[in-house]
All heavy atoms as a GROMACS GRO file, in nm:
protein
  593
    1MET      N    1   2.022   2.209   1.092
    1MET     CA    2   1.877   2.195   1.093
    1MET      C    3   1.813   2.330   1.126
    1MET      O    4   1.756   2.393   1.040
    1MET     CB    5   1.836   2.087   1.192
    1MET     CG    6   1.689   2.060   1.193
    1MET     SD    7   1.657   1.904   1.279
    1MET     CE    8   1.528   1.957   1.383
    2SER      N    9   1.823   2.373   1.251
    2SER     CA   10   1.767   2.503   1.284
    2SER      C   11   1.871   2.580   1.364
    2SER      O   12   1.954   2.524   1.434
    2SER     CB   13   1.637   2.489   1.364
    2SER     OG   14   1.664   2.426   1.487
    3SER      N   15   1.865   2.710   1.357
    3SER     CA   16   1.962   2.794   1.427
    3SER      C   17   1.925   2.803   1.574
    3SER      O   18   1.809   2.781   1.613
    3SER     CB   19   1.966   2.931   1.362
    3SER     OG   20   1.841   2.994   1.379
    4PRO      N   21   2.022   2.837   1.660
    4PRO     CA   22   1.992   2.848   1.804
    4PRO      C   23   1.891   2.958   1.835
    4PRO      O   24   1.826   2.955   1.938
    4PRO     CB   25   2.127   2.879   1.868
    4PRO     CG   26   2.230   2.858   1.765
    4PRO     CD   27   2.162   2.855   1.632
    5GLU      N   28   1.878   3.056   1.744
    5GLU     CA   29   1.785   3.166   1.768
    5GLU      C   30   1.642   3.132   1.723
    5GLU      O   31   1.552   3.214   1.732
    5GLU     CB   32   1.830   3.292   1.693
    5GLU     CG   33   1.967   3.342   1.728
    5GLU     CD   34   2.076   3.274   1.648
    5GLU    OE1   35   2.048   3.230   1.536
    5GLU    OE2   36   2.187   3.264   1.698
    6ALA      N   37   1.622   3.013   1.672
    6ALA     CA   38   1.489   2.976   1.622
    6ALA      C   39   1.390   2.965   1.737
    6ALA      O   40   1.424   2.922   1.847
    6ALA     CB   41   1.496   2.844   1.548
    7THR      N   42   1.268   3.004   1.708
    7THR     CA   43   1.164   2.994   1.809
    7THR      C   44   1.120   2.848   1.822
    7THR      O   45   1.146   2.766   1.734
    7THR     CB   46   1.042   3.079   1.768
    7THR    OG1   47   0.986   3.024   1.650
    7THR    CG2   48   1.081   3.224   1.744
    8PRO      N   49   1.055   2.815   1.932
    8PRO     CA   50   1.009   2.677   1.946
    8PRO      C   51   0.916   2.633   1.833
    8PRO      O   52   0.923   2.519   1.787
    8PRO     CB   53   0.934   2.678   2.080
    8PRO     CG   54   0.998   2.789   2.157
    8PRO     CD   55   1.036   2.892   2.055
    9GLY      N   56   0.835   2.723   1.784
    9GLY     CA   57   0.746   2.690   1.672
    9GLY      C   58   0.823   2.657   1.546
    9GLY      O   59   0.788   2.565   1.472
   10GLN      N   60   0.931   2.731   1.522
   10GLN     CA   61   1.014   2.704   1.404
   10GLN      C   62   1.087   2.571   1.418
   10GLN      O   63   1.102   2.498   1.322
   10GLN     CB   64   1.116   2.817   1.383
   10GLN     CG   65   1.053   2.947   1.341
   10GLN     CD   66   1.152   3.061   1.341
   10GLN    OE1   67   1.250   3.060   1.417
   10GLN    NE2   68   1.128   3.162   1.257
   11ARG      N   69   1.134   2.541   1.540
   11ARG     CA   70   1.201   2.413   1.563
   11ARG      C   71   1.105   2.296   1.546
   11ARG      O   72   1.142   2.193   1.490
   11ARG     CB   73   1.267   2.411   1.700
   11ARG     CG   74   1.396   2.493   1.701
   11ARG     CD   75   1.469   2.475   1.828
   11ARG     NE   76   1.415   2.575   1.920
   11ARG     CZ   77   1.438   2.577   2.050
   11ARG    NH1   78   1.510   2.485   2.107
   11ARG    NH2   79   1.387   2.671   2.125
   12ILE      N   80   0.983   2.311   1.592
   12ILE     CA   81   0.882   2.206   1.577
   12ILE      C   82   0.850   2.185   1.429
   12ILE      O   83   0.843   2.072   1.380
   12ILE     CB   84   0.755   2.238   1.658
   12ILE    CG1   85   0.786   2.227   1.807
   12ILE    CG2   86   0.640   2.146   1.619
   12ILE    CD1   87   0.675   2.276   1.897
   13ALA      N   88   0.836   2.296   1.356
   13ALA     CA   89   0.808   2.286   1.212
   13ALA      C   90   0.925   2.219   1.140
   13ALA      O   91   0.904   2.135   1.050
   13ALA     CB   92   0.782   2.424   1.153
   14ALA      N   93   1.048   2.251   1.178
   14ALA     CA   94   1.166   2.188   1.117
   14ALA      C   95   1.170   2.038   1.148
   14ALA      O   96   1.207   1.957   1.063
   14ALA     CB   97   1.293   2.256   1.166
   15PHE      N   98   1.131   2.002   1.270
   15PHE     CA   99   1.127   1.861   1.307
   15PHE      C  100   1.027   1.785   1.221
   15PHE      O  101   1.057   1.678   1.167
   15PHE     CB  102   1.091   1.846   1.456
   15PHE     CG  103   1.065   1.704   1.496
   15PHE    CD1  104   1.170   1.616   1.514
   15PHE    CD2  105   0.935   1.659   1.513
   15PHE    CE1  106   1.146   1.485   1.550
   15PHE    CE2  107   0.911   1.528   1.550
   15PHE     CZ  108   1.016   1.440   1.568
   16PHE      N  109   0.906   1.838   1.207
   16PHE     CA  110   0.805   1.771   1.127
   16PHE      C  111   0.844   1.764   0.980
   16PHE      O  112   0.816   1.666   0.912
   16PHE     CB  113   0.668   1.837   1.145
   16PHE     CG  114   0.600   1.799   1.272
   16PHE    CD1  115   0.573   1.893   1.370
   16PHE    CD2  116   0.564   1.668   1.296
   16PHE    CE1  117   0.511   1.857   1.487
   16PHE    CE2  118   0.501   1.630   1.414
   16PHE     CZ  119   0.475   1.725   1.510
   17GLN      N  120   0.910   1.866   0.931
   17GLN     CA  121   0.957   1.863   0.793
   17GLN      C  122   1.064   1.755   0.775
   17GLN      O  123   1.064   1.683   0.675
   17GLN     CB  124   1.013   2.000   0.753
   17GLN     CG  125   1.061   2.004   0.609
   17GLN     CD  126   1.118   2.138   0.572
   17GLN    OE1  127   1.126   2.229   0.655
   17GLN    NE2  128   1.159   2.153   0.448
   18ALA      N  129   1.153   1.743   0.872
   18ALA     CA  130   1.257   1.640   0.864
   18ALA      C  131   1.196   1.500   0.870
   18ALA      O  132   1.238   1.410   0.796
   18ALA     CB  133   1.357   1.658   0.978
   19VAL      N  134   1.097   1.480   0.955
   19VAL     CA  135   1.030   1.350   0.963
   19VAL      C  136   0.962   1.318   0.831
   19VAL      O  137   0.970   1.206   0.780
   19VAL     CB  138   0.928   1.347   1.080
   19VAL    CG1  139   0.838   1.227   1.072
   19VAL    CG2  140   1.002   1.350   1.213
   20GLU      N  141   0.897   1.417   0.772
   20GLU     CA  142   0.831   1.398   0.643
   20GLU      C  143   0.931   1.358   0.536
   20GLU      O  144   0.910   1.262   0.461
   20GLU     CB  145   0.758   1.526   0.602
   20GLU     CG  146   0.697   1.524   0.465
   20GLU     CD  147   0.573   1.437   0.455
   20GLU    OE1  148   0.506   1.416   0.557
   20GLU    OE2  149   0.546   1.388   0.345
   21GLU      N  150   1.042   1.430   0.529
   21GLU     CA  151   1.141   1.403   0.425
   21GLU      C  152   1.215   1.271   0.446
   21GLU      O  153   1.244   1.199   0.350
   21GLU     CB  154   1.243   1.517   0.419
   21GLU     CG  155   1.186   1.647   0.367
   21GLU     CD  156   1.285   1.762   0.378
   21GLU    OE1  157   1.398   1.741   0.428
   21GLU    OE2  158   1.249   1.874   0.337
   22GLU      N  159   1.249   1.238   0.569
   22GLU     CA  160   1.333   1.122   0.596
   22GLU      C  161   1.255   0.993   0.616
   22GLU      O  162   1.308   0.885   0.589
   22GLU     CB  163   1.418   1.147   0.721
   22GLU     CG  164   1.514   1.262   0.706
   22GLU     CD  165   1.623   1.235   0.603
   22GLU    OE1  166   1.666   1.120   0.591
   22GLU    OE2  167   1.664   1.330   0.535
   23LEU      N  168   1.132   1.000   0.661
   23LEU     CA  169   1.057   0.878   0.691
   23LEU      C  170   0.938   0.855   0.599
   23LEU      O  171   0.925   0.750   0.538
   23LEU     CB  172   1.010   0.879   0.837
   23LEU     CG  173   1.119   0.876   0.942
   23LEU    CD1  174   1.059   0.890   1.080
   23LEU    CD2  175   1.200   0.748   0.932
   24TRP      N  176   0.848   0.952   0.593
   24TRP     CA  177   0.721   0.929   0.523
   24TRP      C  178   0.736   0.924   0.372
   24TRP      O  179   0.674   0.841   0.306
   24TRP     CB  180   0.618   1.034   0.562
   24TRP     CG  181   0.575   1.020   0.704
   24TRP    CD1  182   0.593   1.110   0.804
   24TRP    CD2  183   0.511   0.908   0.765
   24TRP    NE1  184   0.545   1.061   0.922
   24TRP    CE2  185   0.493   0.936   0.901
   24TRP    CE3  186   0.469   0.785   0.717
   24TRP    CZ2  187   0.434   0.848   0.989
   24TRP    CZ3  188   0.408   0.696   0.806
   24TRP    CH2  189   0.392   0.728   0.940
   25THR      N  190   0.817   1.011   0.316
   25THR     CA  191   0.831   1.012   0.170
   25THR      C  192   0.892   0.881   0.118
   25THR      O  193   0.837   0.821   0.025
   25THR     CB  194   0.915   1.134   0.125
   25THR    OG1  195   0.848   1.252   0.169
   25THR    CG2  196   0.930   1.138  -0.026
   26PRO      N  197   1.002   0.830   0.175
   26PRO     CA  198   1.053   0.700   0.128
   26PRO      C  199   0.955   0.585   0.154
   26PRO      O  200   0.945   0.493   0.073
   26PRO     CB  201   1.182   0.681   0.208
   26PRO     CG  202   1.221   0.816   0.252
   26PRO     CD  203   1.095   0.894   0.268
   27ALA      N  204   0.883   0.591   0.265
   27ALA     CA  205   0.787   0.485   0.295
   27ALA      C  206   0.675   0.483   0.192
   27ALA      O  207   0.633   0.376   0.147
   27ALA     CB  208   0.730   0.503   0.436
   28ARG      N  209   0.625   0.599   0.154
   28ARG     CA  210   0.520   0.605   0.051
   28ARG      C  211   0.571   0.551  -0.082
   28ARG      O  212   0.501   0.478  -0.151
   28ARG     CB  213   0.473   0.749   0.032
   28ARG     CG  214   0.383   0.798   0.141
   28ARG     CD  215   0.325   0.935   0.106
   28ARG     NE  216   0.278   0.999   0.226
   28ARG     CZ  217   0.335   1.106   0.282
   28ARG    NH1  218   0.438   1.163   0.226
   28ARG    NH2  219   0.287   1.156   0.393
   29ARG      N  220   0.695   0.587  -0.118
   29ARG     CA  221   0.753   0.542  -0.244
   29ARG      C  222   0.769   0.389  -0.241
   29ARG      O  223   0.740   0.321  -0.338
   29ARG     CB  224   0.888   0.609  -0.265
   29ARG     CG  225   0.940   0.595  -0.405
   29ARG     CD  226   1.067   0.674  -0.430
   29ARG     NE  227   1.076   0.798  -0.355
   29ARG     CZ  228   1.181   0.831  -0.278
   29ARG    NH1  229   1.284   0.752  -0.269
   29ARG    NH2  230   1.182   0.944  -0.213
   30TYR      N  231   0.815   0.335  -0.130
   30TYR     CA  232   0.831   0.191  -0.116
   30TYR      C  233   0.697   0.120  -0.128
   30TYR      O  234   0.685   0.021  -0.200
   30TYR     CB  235   0.897   0.158   0.018
   30TYR     CG  236   0.902   0.011   0.047
   30TYR    CD1  237   0.999  -0.069  -0.010
   30TYR    CD2  238   0.807  -0.049   0.131
   30TYR    CE1  239   1.003  -0.205   0.016
   30TYR    CE2  240   0.811  -0.184   0.157
   30TYR     CZ  241   0.909  -0.261   0.099
   30TYR     OH  242   0.911  -0.396   0.124
   31LEU      N  243   0.596   0.168  -0.059
   31LEU     CA  244   0.464   0.104  -0.064
   31LEU      C  245   0.402   0.114  -0.202
   31LEU      O  246   0.333   0.020  -0.246
   31LEU     CB  247   0.372   0.164   0.042
   31LEU     CG  248   0.409   0.129   0.185
   31LEU    CD1  249   0.320   0.205   0.283
   31LEU    CD2  250   0.400  -0.020   0.209
   32LYS      N  251   0.425   0.224  -0.271
   32LYS     CA  252   0.372   0.238  -0.406
   32LYS      C  253   0.436   0.134  -0.498
   32LYS      O  254   0.368   0.069  -0.578
   32LYS     CB  255   0.401   0.379  -0.458
   32LYS     CG  256   0.340   0.410  -0.591
   32LYS     CD  257   0.369   0.555  -0.629
   32LYS     CE  258   0.311   0.589  -0.763
   32LYS     NZ  259   0.344   0.727  -0.802
   33GLY      N  260   0.566   0.115  -0.488
   33GLY     CA  261   0.635   0.014  -0.568
   33GLY      C  262   0.593  -0.127  -0.530
   33GLY      O  263   0.577  -0.214  -0.616
   34PHE      N  264   0.575  -0.151  -0.400
   34PHE     CA  265   0.531  -0.283  -0.354
   34PHE      C  266   0.392  -0.315  -0.409
   34PHE      O  267   0.367  -0.427  -0.456
   34PHE     CB  268   0.529  -0.286  -0.201
   34PHE     CG  269   0.486  -0.418  -0.145
   34PHE    CD1  270   0.575  -0.524  -0.140
   34PHE    CD2  271   0.357  -0.435  -0.098
   34PHE    CE1  272   0.535  -0.646  -0.088
   34PHE    CE2  273   0.317  -0.556  -0.046
   34PHE     CZ  274   0.406  -0.662  -0.041
   35ARG      N  275   0.303  -0.218  -0.406
   35ARG     CA  276   0.168  -0.238  -0.457
   35ARG      C  277   0.169  -0.267  -0.607
   35ARG      O  278   0.099  -0.355  -0.655
   35ARG     CB  279   0.082  -0.116  -0.425
   35ARG     CG  280  -0.062  -0.132  -0.466
   35ARG     CD  281  -0.147  -0.012  -0.425
   35ARG     NE  282  -0.088   0.110  -0.476
   35ARG     CZ  283  -0.088   0.226  -0.410
   35ARG    NH1  284  -0.143   0.236  -0.293
   35ARG    NH2  285  -0.034   0.333  -0.462
   36ALA      N  286   0.251  -0.193  -0.680
   36ALA     CA  287   0.261  -0.216  -0.825
   36ALA      C  288   0.315  -0.357  -0.853
   36ALA      O  289   0.266  -0.427  -0.941
   36ALA     CB  290   0.351  -0.111  -0.889
   37GLY      N  291   0.415  -0.398  -0.778
   37GLY     CA  292   0.469  -0.534  -0.794
   37GLY      C  293   0.368  -0.641  -0.760
   37GLY      O  294   0.362  -0.746  -0.825
   38LEU      N  295   0.289  -0.616  -0.658
   38LEU     CA  296   0.187  -0.712  -0.618
   38LEU      C  297   0.081  -0.728  -0.727
   38LEU      O  298   0.044  -0.840  -0.762
   38LEU     CB  299   0.121  -0.665  -0.488
   38LEU     CG  300   0.028  -0.761  -0.417
   38LEU    CD1  301   0.107  -0.882  -0.370
   38LEU    CD2  302  -0.034  -0.693  -0.298
   39VAL      N  303   0.037  -0.618  -0.784
   39VAL     CA  304  -0.063  -0.623  -0.891
   39VAL      C  305  -0.005  -0.691  -1.014
   39VAL      O  306  -0.071  -0.775  -1.077
   39VAL     CB  307  -0.114  -0.481  -0.924
   39VAL    CG1  308  -0.197  -0.480  -1.050
   39VAL    CG2  309  -0.194  -0.426  -0.807
   40LEU      N  310   0.119  -0.657  -1.049
   40LEU     CA  311   0.183  -0.719  -1.164
   40LEU      C  312   0.200  -0.870  -1.142
   40LEU      O  313   0.173  -0.949  -1.233
   40LEU     CB  314   0.319  -0.654  -1.190
   40LEU     CG  315   0.398  -0.709  -1.308
   40LEU    CD1  316   0.321  -0.687  -1.438
   40LEU    CD2  317   0.534  -0.643  -1.314
   41GLY      N  318   0.241  -0.910  -1.024
   41GLY     CA  319   0.256  -1.052  -0.994
   41GLY      C  320   0.124  -1.125  -1.001
   41GLY      O  321   0.117  -1.238  -1.051
   42LEU      N  322   0.019  -1.065  -0.950
   42LEU     CA  323  -0.114  -1.126  -0.955
   42LEU      C  324  -0.160  -1.142  -1.100
   42LEU      O  325  -0.213  -1.247  -1.137
   42LEU     CB  326  -0.215  -1.043  -0.877
   42LEU     CG  327  -0.358  -1.095  -0.876
   42LEU    CD1  328  -0.365  -1.231  -0.810
   42LEU    CD2  329  -0.447  -0.997  -0.805
   43ALA      N  330  -0.138  -1.040  -1.182
   43ALA     CA  331  -0.178  -1.047  -1.322
   43ALA      C  332  -0.102  -1.156  -1.395
   43ALA      O  333  -0.161  -1.235  -1.471
   43ALA     CB  334  -0.155  -0.912  -1.390
   44LEU      N  335   0.028  -1.166  -1.371
   44LEU     CA  336   0.107  -1.272  -1.434
   44LEU      C  337   0.064  -1.410  -1.387
   44LEU      O  338   0.056  -1.504  -1.466
   44LEU     CB  339   0.256  -1.251  -1.406
   44LEU     CG  340   0.323  -1.140  -1.485
   44LEU    CD1  341   0.465  -1.119  -1.436
   44LEU    CD2  342   0.323  -1.173  -1.632
   45ALA      N  343   0.034  -1.422  -1.260
   45ALA     CA  344  -0.010  -1.551  -1.207
   45ALA      C  345  -0.143  -1.593  -1.271
   45ALA      O  346  -0.161  -1.710  -1.304
   45ALA     CB  347  -0.026  -1.544  -1.056
   46LEU      N  348  -0.233  -1.498  -1.290
   46LEU     CA  349  -0.361  -1.531  -1.353
   46LEU      C  350  -0.344  -1.566  -1.501
   46LEU      O  351  -0.416  -1.652  -1.553
   46LEU     CB  352  -0.459  -1.415  -1.338
   46LEU     CG  353  -0.511  -1.393  -1.196
   46LEU    CD1  354  -0.598  -1.268  -1.192
   46LEU    CD2  355  -0.588  -1.512  -1.146
   47LEU      N  356  -0.251  -1.500  -1.568
   47LEU     CA  357  -0.229  -1.530  -1.709
   47LEU      C  358  -0.162  -1.666  -1.731
   47LEU      O  359  -0.188  -1.733  -1.830
   47LEU     CB  360  -0.143  -1.421  -1.773
   47LEU     CG  361  -0.211  -1.288  -1.796
   47LEU    CD1  362  -0.108  -1.186  -1.843
   47LEU    CD2  363  -0.323  -1.300  -1.896
   48LEU      N  364  -0.078  -1.705  -1.639
   48LEU     CA  365   0.000  -1.827  -1.656
   48LEU      C  366  -0.055  -1.947  -1.579
   48LEU      O  367   0.010  -2.051  -1.576
   48LEU     CB  368   0.146  -1.801  -1.615
   48LEU     CG  369   0.216  -1.690  -1.694
   48LEU    CD1  370   0.353  -1.664  -1.636
   48LEU    CD2  371   0.225  -1.726  -1.841
   49THR      N  372  -0.170  -1.933  -1.518
   49THR     CA  373  -0.226  -2.042  -1.440
   49THR      C  374  -0.274  -2.156  -1.531
   49THR      O  375  -0.322  -2.132  -1.642
   49THR     CB  376  -0.342  -1.992  -1.352
   49THR    OG1  377  -0.385  -2.097  -1.268
   49THR    CG2  378  -0.460  -1.944  -1.434
   50PRO      N  379  -0.262  -2.281  -1.487
   50PRO     CA  380  -0.306  -2.392  -1.570
   50PRO      C  381  -0.457  -2.419  -1.563
   50PRO      O  382  -0.508  -2.504  -1.634
   50PRO     CB  383  -0.228  -2.511  -1.513
   50PRO     CG  384  -0.204  -2.475  -1.372
   50PRO     CD  385  -0.189  -2.326  -1.370
   51TRP      N  386  -0.530  -2.345  -1.478
   51TRP     CA  387  -0.673  -2.366  -1.462
   51TRP      C  388  -0.751  -2.292  -1.570
   51TRP      O  389  -0.706  -2.194  -1.625
   51TRP     CB  390  -0.721  -2.319  -1.325
   51TRP     CG  391  -0.649  -2.385  -1.213
   51TRP    CD1  392  -0.627  -2.518  -1.194
   51TRP    CD2  393  -0.586  -2.319  -1.102
   51TRP    NE1  394  -0.555  -2.539  -1.080
   51TRP    CE2  395  -0.529  -2.419  -1.021
   51TRP    CE3  396  -0.573  -2.188  -1.066
   51TRP    CZ2  397  -0.461  -2.390  -0.904
   51TRP    CZ3  398  -0.504  -2.159  -0.949
   51TRP    CH2  399  -0.450  -2.259  -0.870
   52LYS      N  400  -0.872  -2.338  -1.594
   52LYS     CA  401  -0.960  -2.270  -1.689
   52LYS      C  402  -1.014  -2.142  -1.628
   52LYS      O  403  -1.012  -2.124  -1.507
   52LYS     CB  404  -1.074  -2.363  -1.729
   52LYS     CG  405  -1.028  -2.482  -1.809
   52LYS     CD  406  -1.144  -2.561  -1.859
   52LYS     CE  407  -1.090  -2.677  -1.944
   52LYS     NZ  408  -1.195  -2.746  -2.015
   53GLY      N  409  -1.065  -2.054  -1.714
   53GLY     CA  410  -1.112  -1.924  -1.670
   53GLY      C  411  -1.220  -1.928  -1.565
   53GLY      O  412  -1.219  -1.850  -1.470
   54GLY      N  413  -1.315  -2.019  -1.579
   54GLY     CA  414  -1.424  -2.029  -1.481
   54GLY      C  415  -1.373  -2.067  -1.343
   54GLY      O  416  -1.420  -2.014  -1.241
   55ALA      N  417  -1.277  -2.157  -1.338
   55ALA     CA  418  -1.221  -2.198  -1.210
   55ALA      C  419  -1.144  -2.083  -1.144
   55ALA      O  420  -1.152  -2.063  -1.023
   55ALA     CB  421  -1.129  -2.319  -1.228
   56VAL      N  422  -1.072  -2.008  -1.224
   56VAL     CA  423  -0.997  -1.894  -1.170
   56VAL      C  424  -1.093  -1.789  -1.116
   56VAL      O  425  -1.074  -1.735  -1.006
   56VAL     CB  426  -0.906  -1.833  -1.279
   56VAL    CG1  427  -0.843  -1.704  -1.231
   56VAL    CG2  428  -0.798  -1.932  -1.318
   57ARG      N  429  -1.199  -1.760  -1.191
   57ARG     CA  430  -1.297  -1.661  -1.143
   57ARG      C  431  -1.365  -1.707  -1.015
   57ARG      O  432  -1.391  -1.627  -0.926
   57ARG     CB  433  -1.399  -1.633  -1.253
   57ARG     CG  434  -1.344  -1.548  -1.365
   57ARG     CD  435  -1.452  -1.500  -1.461
   57ARG     NE  436  -1.515  -1.611  -1.533
   57ARG     CZ  437  -1.468  -1.664  -1.645
   57ARG    NH1  438  -1.358  -1.617  -1.699
   57ARG    NH2  439  -1.532  -1.762  -1.705
   58ALA      N  440  -1.395  -1.837  -1.004
   58ALA     CA  441  -1.457  -1.888  -0.882
   58ALA      C  442  -1.363  -1.874  -0.763
   58ALA      O  443  -1.406  -1.836  -0.653
   58ALA     CB  444  -1.496  -2.034  -0.902
   59ARG      N  445  -1.235  -1.903  -0.784
   59ARG     CA  446  -1.138  -1.889  -0.675
   59ARG      C  447  -1.124  -1.742  -0.634
   59ARG      O  448  -1.114  -1.711  -0.515
   59ARG     CB  449  -1.003  -1.944  -0.717
   59ARG     CG  450  -0.998  -2.093  -0.721
   59ARG     CD  451  -0.864  -2.140  -0.773
   59ARG     NE  452  -0.862  -2.283  -0.790
   59ARG     CZ  453  -0.783  -2.365  -0.722
   59ARG    NH1  454  -0.699  -2.316  -0.633
   59ARG    NH2  455  -0.789  -2.495  -0.742
   60MET      N  456  -1.121  -1.653  -0.733
   60MET     CA  457  -1.109  -1.511  -0.701
   60MET      C  458  -1.231  -1.462  -0.625
   60MET      O  459  -1.219  -1.382  -0.530
   60MET     CB  460  -1.090  -1.430  -0.830
   60MET     CG  461  -0.954  -1.447  -0.892
   60MET     SD  462  -0.933  -1.364  -1.049
   60MET     CE  463  -0.980  -1.198  -1.013
   61ALA      N  464  -1.348  -1.509  -0.661
   61ALA     CA  465  -1.470  -1.469  -0.590
   61ALA      C  466  -1.467  -1.520  -0.446
   61ALA      O  467  -1.509  -1.449  -0.354
   61ALA     CB  468  -1.592  -1.522  -0.663
   62ALA      N  469  -1.417  -1.641  -0.426
   62ALA     CA  470  -1.408  -1.696  -0.290
   62ALA      C  471  -1.311  -1.614  -0.205
   62ALA      O  472  -1.339  -1.583  -0.089
   62ALA     CB  473  -1.366  -1.842  -0.296
   63ILE      N  474  -1.197  -1.578  -0.262
   63ILE     CA  475  -1.099  -1.498  -0.188
   63ILE      C  476  -1.156  -1.361  -0.157
   63ILE      O  477  -1.142  -1.309  -0.047
   63ILE     CB  478  -0.969  -1.487  -0.269
   63ILE    CG1  479  -0.900  -1.624  -0.274
   63ILE    CG2  480  -0.876  -1.382  -0.210
   63ILE    CD1  481  -0.783  -1.630  -0.369
   64ARG      N  482  -1.224  -1.302  -0.254
   64ARG     CA  483  -1.285  -1.170  -0.232
   64ARG      C  484  -1.389  -1.177  -0.119
   64ARG      O  485  -1.398  -1.088  -0.036
   64ARG     CB  486  -1.350  -1.122  -0.361
   64ARG     CG  487  -1.413  -0.988  -0.350
   64ARG     CD  488  -1.474  -0.946  -0.481
   64ARG     NE  489  -1.546  -0.822  -0.465
   64ARG     CZ  490  -1.653  -0.790  -0.532
   64ARG    NH1  491  -1.700  -0.870  -0.623
   64ARG    NH2  492  -1.713  -0.676  -0.511
   65GLY      N  493  -1.468  -1.285  -0.118
   65GLY     CA  494  -1.567  -1.301  -0.012
   65GLY      C  495  -1.502  -1.311   0.126
   65GLY      O  496  -1.550  -1.252   0.223
   66LEU      N  497  -1.391  -1.384   0.135
   66LEU     CA  498  -1.320  -1.396   0.262
   66LEU      C  499  -1.268  -1.260   0.308
   66LEU      O  500  -1.281  -1.223   0.426
   66LEU     CB  501  -1.203  -1.493   0.249
   66LEU     CG  502  -1.236  -1.641   0.242
   66LEU    CD1  503  -1.111  -1.722   0.210
   66LEU    CD2  504  -1.296  -1.687   0.373
   67VAL      N  505  -1.209  -1.185   0.217
   67VAL     CA  506  -1.154  -1.054   0.252
   67VAL      C  507  -1.264  -0.961   0.297
   67VAL      O  508  -1.251  -0.890   0.398
   67VAL     CB  509  -1.076  -0.995   0.132
   67VAL    CG1  510  -1.039  -0.850   0.157
   67VAL    CG2  511  -0.952  -1.078   0.104
   68CYS      N  512  -1.375  -0.961   0.227
   68CYS     CA  513  -1.486  -0.872   0.264
   68CYS      C  514  -1.544  -0.909   0.399
   68CYS      O  515  -1.576  -0.821   0.479
   68CYS     CB  516  -1.595  -0.876   0.157
   68CYS     SG  517  -1.547  -0.795   0.004
   69ARG      N  518  -1.558  -1.037   0.425
   69ARG     CA  519  -1.611  -1.079   0.555
   69ARG      C  520  -1.518  -1.041   0.668
   69ARG      O  521  -1.562  -0.999   0.775
   69ARG     CB  522  -1.637  -1.229   0.556
   69ARG     CG  523  -1.766  -1.269   0.487
   69ARG     CD  524  -1.803  -1.412   0.521
   69ARG     NE  525  -1.701  -1.504   0.475
   69ARG     CZ  526  -1.705  -1.572   0.360
   69ARG    NH1  527  -1.806  -1.554   0.278
   69ARG    NH2  528  -1.608  -1.653   0.326
   70ARG      N  529  -1.388  -1.054   0.647
   70ARG     CA  530  -1.293  -1.020   0.752
   70ARG      C  531  -1.291  -0.871   0.780
   70ARG      O  532  -1.266  -0.828   0.892
   70ARG     CB  533  -1.153  -1.067   0.715
   70ARG     CG  534  -1.139  -1.215   0.728
   70ARG     CD  535  -0.997  -1.257   0.708
   70ARG     NE  536  -0.989  -1.403   0.720
   70ARG     CZ  537  -0.881  -1.472   0.697
   70ARG    NH1  538  -0.771  -1.411   0.661
   70ARG    NH2  539  -0.883  -1.602   0.710
   71ARG      N  540  -1.315  -0.791   0.679
   71ARG     CA  541  -1.318  -0.646   0.698
   71ARG      C  542  -1.455  -0.597   0.740
   71ARG      O  543  -1.472  -0.479   0.767
   71ARG     CB  544  -1.277  -0.576   0.569
   71ARG     CG  545  -1.131  -0.593   0.539
   71ARG     CD  546  -1.090  -0.505   0.429
   71ARG     NE  547  -0.947  -0.510   0.411
   71ARG     CZ  548  -0.880  -0.429   0.333
   71ARG    NH1  549  -0.945  -0.339   0.264
   71ARG    NH2  550  -0.751  -0.440   0.322
   72GLY      N  551  -1.554  -0.683   0.741
   72GLY     CA  552  -1.687  -0.644   0.783
   72GLY      C  553  -1.763  -0.565   0.679
   72GLY      O  554  -1.851  -0.487   0.712
   73ARG      N  555  -1.726  -0.581   0.553
   73ARG     CA  556  -1.793  -0.508   0.446
   73ARG      C  557  -1.887  -0.601   0.371
   73ARG      O  558  -1.876  -0.722   0.378
   73ARG     CB  559  -1.691  -0.455   0.345
   73ARG     CG  560  -1.600  -0.352   0.402
   73ARG     CD  561  -1.508  -0.302   0.296
   73ARG     NE  562  -1.415  -0.204   0.349
   73ARG     CZ  563  -1.315  -0.157   0.282
   73ARG    NH1  564  -1.291  -0.198   0.159
   73ARG    NH2  565  -1.234  -0.069   0.336
   74ARG      N  566  -1.980  -0.539   0.300
   74ARG     CA  567  -2.072  -0.614   0.217
   74ARG      C  568  -2.022  -0.608   0.074
   74ARG      O  569  -2.005  -0.500   0.016
   74ARG     CB  570  -2.211  -0.554   0.226
   74ARG     CG  571  -2.312  -0.631   0.146
   74ARG     CD  572  -2.450  -0.575   0.166
   74ARG     NE  573  -2.540  -0.640   0.073
   74ARG     CZ  574  -2.628  -0.576  -0.001
   74ARG    NH1  575  -2.642  -0.448   0.012
   74ARG    NH2  576  -2.705  -0.641  -0.083
   75CYS      N  577  -1.997  -0.723   0.014
   75CYS     CA  578  -1.947  -0.729  -0.123
   75CYS      C  579  -2.061  -0.754  -0.219
   75CYS      O  580  -2.156  -0.823  -0.188
   75CYS     CB  581  -1.843  -0.839  -0.139
   75CYS     SG  582  -1.696  -0.811  -0.043
   76ARG      N  583  -2.047  -0.699  -0.337
   76ARG     CA  584  -2.148  -0.721  -0.440
   76ARG      C  585  -2.107  -0.832  -0.531
   76ARG      O  586  -2.000  -0.861  -0.559
   76ARG     CB  587  -2.167  -0.594  -0.521
   76ARG     CG  588  -2.223  -0.484  -0.438
   76ARG     CD  589  -2.240  -0.360  -0.522
   76ARG     NE  590  -2.280  -0.252  -0.433
   76ARG     CZ  591  -2.302  -0.132  -0.477
   76ARG    NH1  592  -2.286  -0.101  -0.601
   76ARG    NH2  593  -2.338  -0.039  -0.394
   0.00000   0.00000   0.00000
């Protein structure tokens, strides 16, 4: 990792680089894939649902309203 002659600043920089490479980069990649899978699953569920379009849109609007209220945001 770092040589014994490294300054404390160099050792700290090496530590943060190791944390970035070993923890944050794989976590970002995992979350990106998870998000893509979630969106794909939602799209497939909406395409294959037995309900009519108006009912699906009403349910989506209700869910969106709940999420916005819980986050304290104003939805349009």
